[in-house]
Structure formats: C-alpha cells, structure tokens
N, C-alpha and C positions, 0 to 999 in steps of 0.2 A: 479716501485718504491714502497717501502713498506710503509704502513700507520703506523703512530706513535701514533694515537689516535683512539678513538672509531668512529670517523667520517671518511669520505672518502677523507679527505684532504691529499695532499702530504706533506712530511716533509718541503719543502720550504714554502708552504702555512701556515703550522702550525707555523713555525718560524717567518714568516712575521707578523702574527697576534700577536704573543707574543712580537715581537719587537715594534709593534704599541702601545701595552698596556704599555710597559716599558717606552716609550718616552712620553706618555700622561702626560701633566702637565709641560713639559719642553718647554719654549717659543721657537718658530721656530728660532728667531734671536740668542738665546743662543745656540741652537743646531748647527746652521750653523757656528757660531763663534768657537765653540769647534772643529768642523770638520776641519775648516781651520787651527787651531793651531796644531791639530793632524797630518794633512797632512804634515805640515812643519816639525814637529818633526820626523815623520817616514821617510821623504825624506832626512833628515840630514845625514851626513857621519860619525858623531861621535857616536859610541856606547854608551849606557847609562847603568848604573847599578842601576838606580832608576826607579820606575814605571812611565810611561808616562801618564797613566790614573789616574787622581787625585781624582775624586769624581763621584757621581752617574750621574750627568749631562754629564760629560765627557764620562763615560762608555756607557750611553744610546745613545749618539750621535755616538760614535765609533761603537757600535754594529749595529745601523741602517745603518751606512755608509759602514762598512766592512764585517759584518757577512755573508750577502748573497753571496758576491764574494768569501770569504774564503771557505764557505760551498761548492760552486760549484767547486772550484779548487781542494779542498781536496777530494771531492766525485769523481772527474775524476781520481785522482791518485789512490784512493782505488778501483775504478772499474777496473782499469788496473791491480792492484794487484790481485783482485778476478779472473779476466780472466786468469791470468798466474798461479794461484794456482791449486792444484789438485781438481777435481770435488767434490763439496760438502764441501770444506774447508771453515771454518769461524773462526775468532778469538774467543777464549773463554773468553778473558779479554782484556782490553785496558788501557794504561796509556797515557795521552795526556800532553806533556811537554810544558809549556808556553801557555796553551790552552785558557787563558783568559775567555771569555764568552762561550766557548765550541763549536765553529763551527765544529771542527774535530770530536767531539762526535756525533753531529747531522749527520755529513756526514757518519760516520761508521754505525749509526743506519739506515740510508737510503740505505746502501749498503748490509748489512746482516740482516736477520731476527733474532728474538729472543732477549732475554735479556742477558746481560753479565756484570760482575763486571767492572766498569769504574771509573778511578780516573783522575781528572784534576788538574794539578799543575800550579800555577802562583804566581808571587810576588805581584800582585795588588789585594788587598782584595776587593775593589769595583767591579772589574771585576768578581771575583769569586762569589760575592754576586748576581750580576745580572745574571750570568750563572746559578746559582742555581734556581733563580726565573724563568728564561726562561724555564728551564727543567721541571718545573711543568706542562707545557702545553703538554708534551709528556710523557705518562705513562711509556714507556720503559726507560726513562732517569731519572726518579724521584729518583732512588737509587744511582745515580752518587755521588761520593765523591769529594768535592771541597776543596783542601788543599793549603794553602799558603806555598810557597817554593822559596828560592833563586835559580834562574836558572843560573847556572854558574859552576865554578870549584868545589864548595862544594856540587853539586847536587848528591843525591843518590836516586835510584829508586827501588821500589818493582818490582819483576818479573811480566811480563804480556805477553800474546801471541803477542799482537800488541802494539808497541810504536809509537806514532805520534808526529811530531815536525813541526808545520806549521807556517810560517811567524815569526820565532823567531830568527834565526841565525843572521839576519841583526842587531838586537839590541844588540848583544854581542861583547865583545872583541875577538880577535883571540884565546886567551887561553881559554876563556869561550866556544867558539864555539867547539873547539876540545874536551873539557871535556864533553859537553852536548852530542855530537855525540857518544863519547866513552861510556858514561853512558847509552845511549839508546841502543847501541849495546850489552852491557853487560846485560841489564835488559830484553830485548826482547827474548822470547823463540821461536818465530816463524818469526816475521816480523817487520821491521822498515820502516816507510814512512816519508820522509822529503819533505816539500814543501816550496819554496821561490818565491819571485816575479820573473816574467819572463823578467828580465833585464840581461845585461852582468854580472853585479856584483852578481845577484842572481844565475845565472848559475854557476859562479865560486865557489860560496859557496856550491852549490849542488855537483859539481865535487869533491871538497875537501872532502865533507861528503861521497860521493860515494867511494872514494879511501879508506877512513878510515873503512867503512863498509866491503869492500872487504878484506882489511888487517885483519879484525876481523873474517874472515871466512864466510861472507855472499855471496850470489849469487844475482845478479841483476835480478829482475823479470820484471821491467818496469821503464822508458819507453824503455830502451835499450834492444835489442834482444840478448844481450851477456853481459858478465862480463869483457870483455877486455877494453883496454883504449878507451876513446871516440875518434872517427875518425875525429872530427872537429878540424881543426888546431887552436891552441890557438890564440886569437886576431883577427881571421877572421870572426867568426860568433858565435852564441850561440844557444843552444837547449832550446826551450821553446814551450809552447802550449797555447791554448786559450779555455776558458769556457764561454758560453753564460749565462748572468745573467739577469733575469727579474728585471726591476726596478719598484718597487711599488711607489705609490704616496708619501709614507713616505720616501722612498729612495731619490726620486727627491727633496723632501722638504729639506733634510739635505745636499744634494750634489749638487743640481742645475741641469740644463739641462732638456731637454724635451723628449728625446728618451725613448721608453718603455723598452730598454735593453742596456746592455753594454757588452763588451768582457773583461774578466779578463785574463791577460797574466801571466803565472806561469811556473816555472821549478820545477822538482821533481825527486826523486829517491825512488823506492820501492825495498827493498832487503829482502831476506828470508834466513832462516837457512835450510829450505827444498829445494829440487830441483824444481825450477819453470818450467813452460812450456811456455817460452816467445814466441811471434809470430816470424815468419820468417823475418818480417820487420815492421817498425813503420813509419807512415806518419809524417814527421817532418816539413812540411810546409802546408799552405792552398792549397788544390788541385786546379790546373788550369783546368777549364772546357772549352773546345773549341769545335768548330763544329766537331762532330764525334770522339772526342778523349778527354781523361783526362790525364793530366800530374801529376805524383805523385813523390815527393821527399822523399826518404826513407833512414832510417838507417837500415842496414841489418845484419842478424846473422853472415854473413861472415866478420863482423867488418869493413864495408865500407859504404860510402854514395853512393847513385845512384839515377838516375831519370829513371822512367819507363813510357812508353806511352801505354795507354790502349785504343784501338779503337773499333769501332762497330764490327769488324770482330772477336773480342774476345767473342762475345755473352754475356752469363750471367755475365762474369767477367767485361765486360764494364758497364753493369747495376749496378753491385756492386760498381764499381769505381765512378760512378756518385753519389752514395749515401755515399761514404766514406768521412770522415771529418778529419781535422787536428788532429793528435794524435791517430787515429785509427790504429789497426793492419792491415797489408797487407801481403799476400792476406787474405781475410776473411777465418777463419778456415774451413768453409764448402766448400770453393773453393780451399783450399791449395793443 
C-alpha cells in the first residue's frame, strides 16, 4: 500500500485521522442521529434529484460512517483493474462522478503511485467542501479539483484516463443512470469503474451499466473474466464481493456496535478501452475450507459458473487455495 504523506501511515490510517478531525465538535448524539437519517434515506427506493447531505454535521457524520467502507470497496475494484491491466499501467488522470467527500480518489491514490490530475464532481457543496478539507491531509491529493455539478441527464465530463462512479446510480432515476453511464463511457480514455452496493438491486444496476459499456466498445477487465453475458440466471442469484473494513472508535461511535471490523458487500464492473488480461476465473463466493480440501465457486473465462475442489494432492495449488479469498483471481497467475 502506498503512503500518501511524509509519515509511514497507510491511506486508511491517514483518512481515519482526517475524519476524526472533521467530526471534532459534532456532539455524538447529533452525529448518530444524522447517520440514522442518512441510512433511512439511502435505503429508500425513491431516487432523489436533491442532495441528501444537507450541512456540515450531516457530511461529517456520513463521512465517518461511509467513507472507510466505500474506500475499501472501491480500492478492491481498482486493484482488480490494475491486475488486469498491462504491466506498469496507471491512469494519468481521474474524474470521480458523484464522488462526494472523495473516497474513490483516496482509493485510486492507494492503488497507483504518483500524482495525477483529479476532479471530483458532486451536487452537494457541503460534501465537496469536506472532501477538499480531508484531502489536505494527503499531499498527493491536495491539487484535486472539487466541482459542483448536477449528476444526471445534463452531465458533461472532461476527458480522463479513469472515470469512477461509486455508490451513485442508486440515487438516480432510470434516465439519469443511463445518461451518467453513457457520459462516463464517452469521457474515459482508458477505463471506467462503477461500484454499487452488493445487493440484488445493486447487481442489477451494475449489469445494466456493464451492458452499456460493452455496447460503447469497452472490454470487461473485472470482475468477469470475459465480456460475454453474465452466466448467472436472472433472479436466481447475484454477483457481489466483500471487503473487510477496520472500524475505528470514531466509526463505532457514529454507527454503533462493538466489533473491530465489518464486511462491506459490493458489486462492481471495471471496463477498459485497451485489451485487458483478465484472470482465467474469479472466486465469486467465500471459499469453503474443509479438512484436506478447499471448494471454490468460480466464474470462468469459458462464460460459465463452476465449482472446483482443490485437495492436498494438488500441492502448492492447495496451499494457494487456502490463502485465496472471495473476489480473488483463480488460479493465481503464478500457478496458471
């Protein structure tokens, strides 16, 4: 993981410290109440064309509640993109659509070294203001441009190597969703990454976006090992993944609970204009580790779902299987 400051802290640690400073002065009860209202708003089924985040207290509570999870989910998606890209590839610029306080910007900075021009677009000015403030903690993010923009049919984007759209489509009408995906496809010169909650509805939005990106000439780099139709029969299951999120005392304060971690479920698609090198298969369920064997559920390049059993007699491959996680490529490239 790449450092974002002159210290040896990880991006997640730097972000955690910045979030704690941002929430300083907001009474715990006020923050908890804001989180409860925001959860109800985001879980609602009616899309909104007005900002859900209303003021600084809302934004600070939202950021403490959601940014660590969004950061980890987007970083997982970007890591999969990086693994499928040609060796040494990195985006030279990024536009983050509906980025709010900038979790996807932090995730990109944690995935690729070096500085790059970055623009975050959002319709909530308080979120942009806090995002700008948080970015001051990370030298490589201080030049980020934070711009207010209506995210919908009227959206226009400047060109960028990488366009990210994370946890945004659920908030939009059907027409706005199509327009945002099409705008991202038109603006990206190399890659588009879209992340949504790991629910059946979130997966359905990802599949819709995936189809539009393919129709626009993109190739799927991840999570799918192919650009053909998803082999999951509609209505029977959904493709999603999980990212482990460390829960700081600040996070527990605004969200409740006592565990030191939580698992963020998400669905995503990473698509490229260049030819990616996707894995032969992707682990699409949590591996089942049993005595002397590991069961892996895969989506394979042959456009099918399968289950493979790896046993001790497979030697190094068995040891690799025991270390394999949900969402990982299979087999490991070194074992392919």
